[in-house]
C-alpha positions in Angstrom: 78.3 96.9 103.4 77.7 97.5 99.9 79.9 98.9 97.1 79.3 102.6 97.3 81.2 106.0 96.1 84.0 106.5 98.4 86.6 109.6 98.5 89.5 109.3 96.1 92.2 106.9 97.3 96.0 107.4 97.1 96.1 105.9 93.8 93.2 107.9 92.4 93.8 108.6 88.5 96.1 105.8 88.0 94.9 103.2 85.4 95.9 99.7 85.4 95.7 97.5 82.5 95.3 94.0 84.2 96.1 90.9 82.1 96.5 88.3 85.1 94.9 85.6 86.3 94.7 83.0 89.1 96.1 84.3 92.2 99.7 85.9 92.3 98.7 88.8 89.7 95.0 89.5 90.5 95.7 89.6 94.3 98.4 92.5 93.1 95.9 94.4 91.0 93.3 94.0 93.8 95.6 95.8 96.0 96.4 98.6 93.8 92.2 98.7 93.4 91.7 98.8 97.0 94.1 102.0 97.0 92.1 103.8 94.5 93.4 102.8 90.9 91.1 102.0 88.0 92.0 98.3 87.1 90.9 97.3 84.0 90.9 93.3 83.8 91.5 92.2 80.2 89.9 88.7 80.1 89.7 85.9 77.2 86.3 86.2 75.6 84.2 83.2 76.5 86.4 81.6 79.3 88.0 84.7 81.1 90.4 84.5 84.0 91.3 80.8 84.8 90.1 81.0 88.4 86.3 81.5 87.0 86.3 77.9 86.3 88.2 76.6 89.5 86.8 76.4 92.9 87.3 74.6 96.3 85.1 71.3 97.5 83.5 71.5 94.0 81.2 74.1 95.2 80.0 77.4 93.6 78.6 80.4 94.9 75.2 81.1 93.7 75.7 78.0 91.4 78.0 79.6 89.2 80.5 81.9 90.6 83.9 80.8 91.9 85.1 81.9 95.4 88.8 81.6 93.9 88.0 84.2 91.5 85.6 86.4 93.7 88.4 86.5 96.4 91.1 88.3 94.2 89.2 90.5 91.8 87.3 93.2 93.7 87.7 96.9 92.6 88.2 95.8 89.0 86.2 96.5 85.6 86.3 93.6 83.1 86.3 93.4 79.5 86.3 90.3 77.4 88.3 90.4 74.1 89.4 87.9 71.5 93.1 88.9 71.1 93.6 86.6 68.3 91.6 89.2 66.3 93.1 92.3 65.1 90.3 94.5 66.2 90.9 93.1 69.7 94.5 93.8 69.6 93.8 97.2 68.3 91.5 97.6 71.5 94.1 96.8 73.8 96.8 99.3 71.9 94.4 101.9 72.5 93.9 101.2 76.2 97.9 100.7 76.6 98.5 104.0 75.1 96.3 105.8 77.8 96.9 103.6 80.9 99.8 104.2 83.3 100.6 100.4 84.3 100.6 97.0 82.5 100.6 93.8 84.7 101.0 90.5 83.3 101.9 86.9 84.8 101.9 84.9 81.6 105.0 82.7 80.9 107.8 84.6 79.6 107.1 85.5 75.7 103.5 85.2 75.6 102.8 88.7 75.9 105.3 89.6 73.2 104.1 87.1 70.9 100.6 88.9 71.3 102.5 92.4 70.5 101.9 93.6 73.7 105.7 93.0 75.4 107.1 95.8 77.3 108.9 97.4 74.1 105.7 97.2 72.4 103.6 99.1 75.0 106.6 101.5 75.8 106.4 102.5 72.2 102.9 103.2 72.5 103.4 105.0 75.9 106.9 105.8 77.0 105.4 106.7 80.5 104.2 103.2 81.0 105.0 101.0 84.0 105.1 97.2 82.8 105.3 94.6 85.4 105.9 91.0 84.5 105.3 88.4 86.9 106.5 85.1 86.3 107.1 81.6 88.2 110.9 81.3 87.6 112.2 84.5 86.0 112.0 85.8 82.6 115.0 83.6 81.2 117.3 80.6 82.3 117.0 76.9 82.4 113.2 77.1 84.3 112.0 80.0 82.4 109.7 77.9 80.3 108.5 75.5 83.0 105.1 75.9 84.6 105.1 78.1 87.7 103.1 77.8 90.5 103.1 78.3 94.4 103.2 74.6 95.3 106.1 74.0 92.9 108.2 77.0 94.2 107.4 75.9 97.7 109.2 72.5 97.1 112.0 74.0 95.2 113.1 76.6 97.4 112.7 74.5 100.7 109.6 76.3 102.1 108.1 72.8 102.3 110.7 71.6 104.6 110.2 74.2 107.2 107.0 73.1 108.7 105.6 69.9 110.2 107.7 67.4 112.3 111.0 65.7 111.5 109.7 62.4 110.1 107.0 64.1 107.9 108.8 64.7 104.7 108.3 67.9 102.8 104.9 69.7 104.3 103.4 72.3 102.0 102.2 75.5 103.6 98.6 75.3 104.1 98.0 78.6 102.0 99.3 79.8 98.9 102.0 82.1 100.4 104.5 82.3 97.6 101.7 83.8 95.2 100.8 86.3 97.9 104.3 87.2 98.4 104.8 87.8 94.9 101.8 89.9 94.8 103.1 92.2 97.6 106.4 92.4 95.4 104.4 93.3 92.4 102.6 96.1 94.4 106.0 97.0 95.7 107.8 97.5 92.4 104.8 99.1 90.7 104.7 101.8 93.5 108.3 102.4 93.3 108.3 102.7 89.5 105.3 105.3 89.9 107.1 107.4 92.3 110.4 107.2 89.9 108.0 108.3 87.3 106.4 111.2 89.2 109.9 112.7 89.7 111.7 111.7 86.0 108.5 111.5 83.8 109.9 108.0 82.6 108.3 104.6 82.9 110.0 101.3 83.2 109.7 97.7 83.4 109.4 95.7 86.8 110.0 91.9 87.0 109.0 89.5 89.5 109.0 86.0 90.1 107.6 83.3 92.4 111.2 82.1 92.8 112.7 85.3 93.9 109.7 86.1 96.1 110.1 82.6 98.0 113.9 82.8 98.5 113.2 86.5 100.0 110.7 85.6 102.5 113.2 83.0 103.8 116.1 85.6 104.0 116.9 84.9 107.6 117.2 81.2 107.1 119.2 81.5 103.9 121.5 83.9 105.9 122.2 81.4 108.7 122.7 78.7 106.3 125.2 80.4 104.1 127.1 82.3 106.8 127.0 80.0 110.0 126.8 76.8 107.6 124.5 75.3 109.6 121.2 73.4 108.3 117.8 73.5 109.8 116.6 70.2 110.9 112.9 70.1 112.1 112.7 68.4 115.4 110.4 65.5 116.3 108.0 67.7 118.2 107.6 70.2 115.4 108.7 73.6 116.9 107.2 76.4 115.0 110.7 77.3 113.2 113.3 74.7 113.0 115.9 77.2 113.9 114.2 77.9 117.5 114.4 76.3 120.6 111.8 75.5 123.2 109.2 76.8 124.1 108.5 78.3 120.5 105.7 76.3 119.2 102.1 75.4 119.5 100.7 73.5 122.1 97.2 71.8 123.2 95.6 73.0 126.0 92.6 71.4 128.0 90.3 72.6 125.5 92.1 74.0 122.4 95.3 75.4 121.3 98.1 77.7 122.4 100.8 79.5 120.5 104.2 80.3 122.7 106.8 82.3 120.8 110.1 83.6 122.4 110.2 84.4 126.1 112.4 84.8 129.1 113.0 81.5 130.4 112.3 82.4 134.1 108.8 83.9 133.4 107.8 80.9 131.4 108.9 78.9 134.6 106.8 81.2 136.8 103.7 80.9 134.6 104.0 77.0 134.4 104.3 77.0 137.9 106.8 74.1 138.1 110.4 74.9 139.3 111.8 71.9 138.0 112.0 73.4 134.5 114.8 75.8 135.7 117.0 72.6 134.8 116.4 74.1 131.1 117.7 77.5 132.0 120.2 77.6 129.0 119.3 78.7 125.5 121.5 75.9 124.1 120.1 73.0 126.2 116.6 74.2 125.2 117.6 74.1 121.4 119.6 70.7 121.8 116.7 68.8 123.8 113.9 70.9 122.5 111.7 67.7 122.2 112.3 66.8 125.8 111.3 70.5 126.7 108.4 70.4 124.3 106.9 67.7 125.8 107.5 68.8 129.4 105.6 71.9 128.8 103.0 70.3 126.8 101.9 67.9 129.9 101.5 71.0 132.1 99.5 73.0 129.6 96.8 70.2 129.5 95.7 70.8 132.8 94.0 74.1 132.0 92.0 75.8 129.3 93.4 78.3 126.9 91.9 81.2 128.3 93.2 80.3 131.8 96.9 80.4 130.3 96.3 83.2 128.3 95.3 85.1 131.5 98.1 83.7 133.2 100.9 84.4 130.7 99.4 87.7 129.4 99.7 88.8 133.0 103.5 88.1 133.0 103.8 90.0 129.5 104.7 86.6 127.7 104.4 86.5 124.0 101.5 83.8 123.7 98.2 83.7 121.9 95.4 81.7 121.0 95.7 79.1 118.0 92.5 78.5 116.3 91.1 77.3 113.0 90.3 79.4 110.2 86.4 79.2 110.5 86.7 80.7 114.1 88.7 83.8 113.2 86.0 86.0 112.3 84.5 85.9 115.8 87.9 86.9 117.3 87.4 90.0 119.3 90.4 91.8 117.9 89.5 91.0 114.6 86.1 92.0 114.9 87.4 95.4 116.6 89.6 96.1 113.6 86.8 95.3 111.2 89.1 92.9 109.2 86.0 91.1 107.3 83.4 93.0 105.4 80.6 92.3 102.7 79.7 93.4 99.3 76.8 93.1 97.1 77.7 91.1 94.0 75.1 91.0 90.9 74.8 87.0 91.0 76.2 85.7 94.3 74.3 88.3 96.5 75.8 89.6 99.6 79.3 88.0 99.8 81.8 88.1 102.9 85.4 88.9 102.2 88.5 90.2 103.9 88.9 93.8 104.2 91.4 96.4 102.8 94.3 95.5 105.2 96.4 99.1 104.9 95.1 102.0 106.6 95.8 105.4 105.3 94.7 108.3 107.3 94.3 110.8 104.4 93.3 108.6 101.4 92.0 105.2 103.0 91.5 102.3 100.8 88.1 101.2 100.0 85.8 98.5 98.3 83.8 100.4 95.5 83.2 97.4 93.1 82.3 93.8 93.7 84.3 91.1 91.6 83.1 91.6 88.2 81.2 89.4 85.7 83.2 88.4 82.7 83.2 91.1 80.4 80.6 93.4 82.4 82.2 96.7 81.9 83.1 96.3 78.2 80.9 98.6 76.7 81.6 101.4 79.6 85.3 100.9 79.0 85.2 101.2 75.3 83.2 104.2 75.4 85.7 105.7 78.0 88.5 104.9 75.6 86.9 106.9 73.0 84.8 104.4 70.5 81.5 105.6 69.5 78.4 103.5 69.9 78.5 102.2 66.3 82.1 101.0 66.8 81.1 99.4 70.2 77.9 97.8 68.7 80.0 96.4 65.7 82.9 95.0 68.3 80.0 93.2 70.0 78.2 91.8 67.2 81.5 90.7 65.5 82.6 88.8 68.4 85.5 90.8 69.2 84.0 91.8 72.6 81.5 89.9 74.8 79.5 91.5 77.1 77.8 89.8 80.5 74.5 91.4 81.5 73.7 91.0 85.3 70.5 89.3 85.9 67.5 91.3 86.4 66.4 91.5 90.2 
């Protein structure tokens, strides 16, 4: 597919002034854009979002575009400003006065020093909803430290929930803390928009990676603090250190199989080994989970993943194929749900990306714009906020605003 005009989304008419970069903030504003918001990405003139200069494997799409940036910045318009110049700050002031939402994820105090903290923006626009996303919180002993997904995984214990007992801390294979923080940004912004709809009043929203990482481990921490039990990973690497066998991922004759919580008698039936009935006790399956895991693993090697799925799903067991990321797009359910799509980018050409995950029947989300070039929409944005042509030309000529021009086709 290509980016085209769609029916208005649920957030149609909501304007978001987006000062975020890297992952947490841009993912949040991308979700707002997917739901119909007009997201205006304010970037540093010359360099832009830090993710524009970062990539995986030291490889670039079309020689210059970063997959890291492209993944989190669709449905946005970019304006590149020099905020050290008074003229650049004046542009932001005019936009803030007319926007509904501001989202930023700098270290605490950076936006205030630029003159665009919550109090500054609220003076310009009392209805503004202002979301600050930090690593560790707005104040406190860690507030000024760098905040990043891996650092938060380690500090909050998340890195000790995966892997085997002797592995030490094992980082999660995706930036989950960043992405959870993004979801909390969206939750806070939507709640504040609803509150403003009823009262007419804006407010400040605060989100941190630290709080988000703790919240997603709520079940674990509840158990630790109320049962006074610590989670210890088994040698076998059972999926969650608080679960007994069979919970885990097993090798089959040709691949891998995930097995979740299941009635033990049905597991025994599916595996076809009556001797496993000796583990028909939840406490035994926890205390001896490595032993149970190994017993199950030996049996599963005798058949293919498809064969086990047919047997186990026939007994309504909670199982699924475990597959590598490069195979996921071929999965029948993923294809049926149309969970990957493609859009046309002015430099990168046709790019594949995950689709909008939330389905709304009356106001469906959509991909209306590809990720922007740095400053690509500066001229149209300035015009939309009331600058005349001579003023726009002056801002560009003076280096306050930089404009990217898509290459000729």
